[in-house]
FIROBA-578201 format. One line per 5 residues: number of its first residue (from 1); their letters; for each residue x, y, z of C-alpha. Coordinates in Angstrom, 2 decimals. Last residue first. Example, Ala and Ser with C-alpha at 12.3 -4.5 7.8 and 13.67 -1.06 7.14 Angstrom:
BEGIN
2> sa> 13.67 -1.06 7.14 ~ 12.30 -4.50 7.80;
! end
This chain:
BEGIN
207> xxxxx> 26.02 58.71 12.26 ~ 24.62 55.67 10.57 ~ 26.51 52.65 12.09 ~ 23.77 51.72 14.52 ~ 20.80 52.06 11.91;
202> xxxxx> 22.82 50.16 9.22 ~ 23.63 47.47 11.99 ~ 19.72 47.19 12.46 ~ 18.84 46.75 8.92 ~ 21.73 44.32 8.18;
197> xxxxx> 20.51 42.18 11.30 ~ 17.12 42.06 10.06 ~ 18.06 40.92 6.80 ~ 20.39 38.16 8.12 ~ 17.43 36.91 10.25;
192> xxxxx> 14.95 36.83 7.24 ~ 17.68 35.06 4.96 ~ 18.07 32.48 7.75 ~ 14.29 32.13 7.95 ~ 13.68 31.39 4.26;
187> xxxxx> 16.59 29.06 4.32 ~ 15.05 27.09 7.09 ~ 11.63 27.11 5.32 ~ 13.33 25.61 2.12 ~ 15.13 23.01 4.24;
182> xxxxx> 11.95 22.06 5.81 ~ 10.33 21.65 2.19 ~ 13.33 19.58 1.02 ~ 12.92 17.24 4.04 ~ 9.11 16.85 3.17;
177> xxxxx> 10.04 15.82 -0.46 ~ 12.42 13.19 0.89 ~ 10.02 11.89 3.35 ~ 7.11 11.69 0.71 ~ 9.77 9.84 -1.71;
172> xxxxx> 10.54 7.48 1.12 ~ 7.04 6.50 1.64 ~ 5.83 7.16 5.20 ~ 5.06 3.51 7.05 ~ 6.11 3.93 10.46;
167> xxxxx> 9.75 3.11 9.73 ~ 9.78 6.12 7.29 ~ 8.52 8.35 10.29 ~ 12.03 7.98 12.00 ~ 13.49 10.04 9.05;
162> xxxxx> 10.77 12.66 9.16 ~ 11.29 12.95 12.96 ~ 15.05 13.64 12.57 ~ 14.32 16.06 9.75 ~ 11.98 17.93 11.91;
157> xxxxx> 14.56 18.07 14.93 ~ 17.30 19.15 12.64 ~ 15.26 21.99 11.02 ~ 14.20 23.13 14.51 ~ 17.85 23.09 15.75;
152> xxxxx> 19.02 25.10 12.65 ~ 16.31 27.85 13.41 ~ 17.47 28.11 17.04 ~ 21.07 28.25 15.99 ~ 20.12 31.03 13.63;
147> xxxxx> 18.39 32.96 16.47 ~ 21.58 32.60 18.53 ~ 23.61 33.92 15.73 ~ 21.31 36.95 15.32 ~ 21.55 37.90 18.90;
142> xxxxx> 25.48 37.52 18.77 ~ 25.51 39.60 15.60 ~ 23.53 42.42 17.43 ~ 25.75 42.45 20.23 ~ 28.73 42.70 17.76;
137> xxxxx> 26.94 45.77 16.11 ~ 26.51 47.19 19.73 ~ 30.32 46.98 20.44 ~ 31.19 48.52 17.07 ~ 28.75 51.40 17.74;
132> xxxxx> 30.39 51.66 21.15 ~ 33.84 51.87 19.70 ~ 32.86 54.57 17.11 ~ 31.28 56.79 19.85 ~ 27.60 57.02 20.17;
127> xxxxx> 26.04 60.47 20.31 ~ 24.64 61.70 23.40 ~ 21.03 61.72 24.23 ~ 20.03 65.22 24.97 ~ 17.53 65.34 27.98;
122> xxxxx> 15.31 68.14 28.12 ~ 13.21 69.35 30.98 ~ 10.09 71.71 30.38 ~ 8.88 75.18 31.54 ~ 11.56 76.47 33.70;
117> xxxxx> 14.40 75.83 31.34 ~ 15.56 72.75 33.06 ~ 18.28 70.72 31.21 ~ 18.84 67.10 32.49 ~ 22.23 65.65 32.93;
112> xxxxx> 22.24 62.26 31.38 ~ 23.41 59.04 33.36 ~ 20.02 57.42 33.61 ~ 20.95 55.50 36.81 ~ 18.88 57.79 38.91;
107> xxxxx> 19.82 60.76 41.33 ~ 20.09 63.29 38.39 ~ 16.71 62.08 37.05 ~ 15.06 62.43 40.44 ~ 16.43 65.79 41.08;
102> xxxxx> 15.09 67.01 37.60 ~ 11.70 65.62 38.56 ~ 11.36 67.27 41.82 ~ 12.68 70.40 40.38 ~ 10.14 70.52 37.67;
97> xxxxx> 7.28 69.27 39.92 ~ 6.13 72.79 40.84 ~ 4.97 73.18 37.28 ~ 2.18 70.60 37.39 ~ 1.36 68.35 34.58;
92> xxxxx> 5.23 68.04 34.25 ~ 6.76 68.41 30.63 ~ 9.59 66.08 29.92 ~ 11.36 66.34 26.62 ~ 13.68 63.68 25.25;
87> xxxxx> 16.15 64.69 22.51 ~ 18.44 62.88 19.96 ~ 16.18 61.45 17.45 ~ 13.80 64.45 17.40 ~ 10.79 65.61 19.38;
82> xxxxx> 10.83 62.56 21.71 ~ 8.11 62.97 24.16 ~ 7.45 62.43 27.71 ~ 4.20 64.23 29.46 ~ 4.54 64.41 33.22;
77> xxxxx> 3.23 63.15 36.53 ~ 2.33 59.50 35.99 ~ 4.93 59.23 33.30 ~ 7.55 59.78 35.82 ~ 6.61 56.56 37.57;
72> xxxxx> 5.28 57.14 41.19 ~ 6.61 57.37 44.65 ~ 3.64 58.34 46.89 ~ 3.33 61.39 49.43 ~ 1.39 63.41 46.92;
67> xxxxx> 3.97 63.10 44.27 ~ 7.48 61.70 45.06 ~ 9.28 60.89 41.65 ~ 10.30 57.41 40.20 ~ 12.81 56.91 37.35;
62> xxxxx> 12.93 53.24 36.13 ~ 10.88 53.65 33.11 ~ 13.18 56.69 32.13 ~ 15.15 55.07 29.50 ~ 11.86 54.05 27.95;
57> xxxxx> 11.46 57.49 26.57 ~ 13.77 56.57 23.72 ~ 16.13 59.08 22.08 ~ 18.33 57.25 19.55 ~ 21.71 56.04 20.40;
52> xxxxx> 21.56 52.66 19.02 ~ 18.40 51.61 20.91 ~ 19.21 47.80 21.38 ~ 15.89 46.89 22.79 ~ 14.49 46.64 19.24;
47> xxxxx> 17.34 44.12 18.48 ~ 16.22 41.75 21.24 ~ 12.31 41.88 20.18 ~ 13.20 41.22 16.46 ~ 15.33 38.28 17.58;
42> xxxxx> 12.45 36.88 19.59 ~ 10.14 37.14 16.63 ~ 12.88 35.41 14.39 ~ 13.18 32.53 16.86 ~ 9.43 32.27 17.27;
37> xxxxx> 9.09 31.88 13.45 ~ 11.62 29.22 13.23 ~ 9.84 27.30 16.13 ~ 6.42 27.67 14.32 ~ 8.19 26.45 10.87;
32> xxxxx> 9.38 23.40 12.64 ~ 6.15 22.81 14.20 ~ 4.50 23.02 10.90 ~ 6.86 20.58 9.12 ~ 6.45 17.93 11.90;
27> xxxxx> 2.62 18.45 11.97 ~ 2.53 17.87 8.23 ~ 4.31 14.59 8.48 ~ 2.19 13.53 11.35 ~ -1.02 14.11 9.09;
22> xxxxx> 0.75 11.55 6.66 ~ 1.10 9.04 9.47 ~ -2.77 9.64 10.41 ~ -3.58 9.02 6.86 ~ -1.99 5.70 6.89;
17> xxxxx> -3.47 4.64 9.96 ~ -7.00 5.38 8.44 ~ -6.28 3.16 5.42 ~ -4.99 0.60 7.64 ~ -8.06 0.58 9.88;
12> xxxxx> -10.35 0.75 6.68 ~ -8.73 -2.67 5.73 ~ -6.42 -3.07 2.95 ~ -6.35 -6.13 0.72 ~ -8.88 -4.93 -1.84;
7> xxxxx> -6.61 -1.98 -2.28 ~ -7.19 1.27 -0.62 ~ -5.03 4.20 -1.80 ~ -3.32 6.40 0.91 ~ -0.10 7.19 -0.94;
2> xx> 1.21 3.48 -0.72 ~ -0.05 -0.02 -0.02;
! end
């Protein structure tokens, strides 16, 4: 018996068993693709956290200020904006909070001296040095390599399962075609990872 056709010698049970095996083959391929997609999504998230010297209000997430007897996040008492790629502006809802916010930033681990003009506070994001840019590109490459390892592992696991499926009745030509499919999916995600890395490195190295 092959390909799921019923001969006069095949019982309905045998046919059903064959269909289940073919379903397993699809599952192996789908599982591999899902794992590869997860690896690329994880990389995207990791690269987004590498800020490349651009203004990002999230650097102030850990800053707490005292307001009405409570220590609250800065975003609870002020409007935070990035008017350009190198500046963060902080405008308190209440003007008397200016000094409190200024002190909280100075006392924090942000490491940038705030400029208070009596209306708003500005933070100028320092330009990255050449050395720092190179360090960041190395960090990005490391994240990308981790993603590639995950993609390769997903391919290997799928191919191992496919090879074993031949013993359970999957025709060898079907197994070989399925391996080719897994390889194509692998190649697609490796290319995607390399493209994401290239875009991020370009962002970092653009002065």
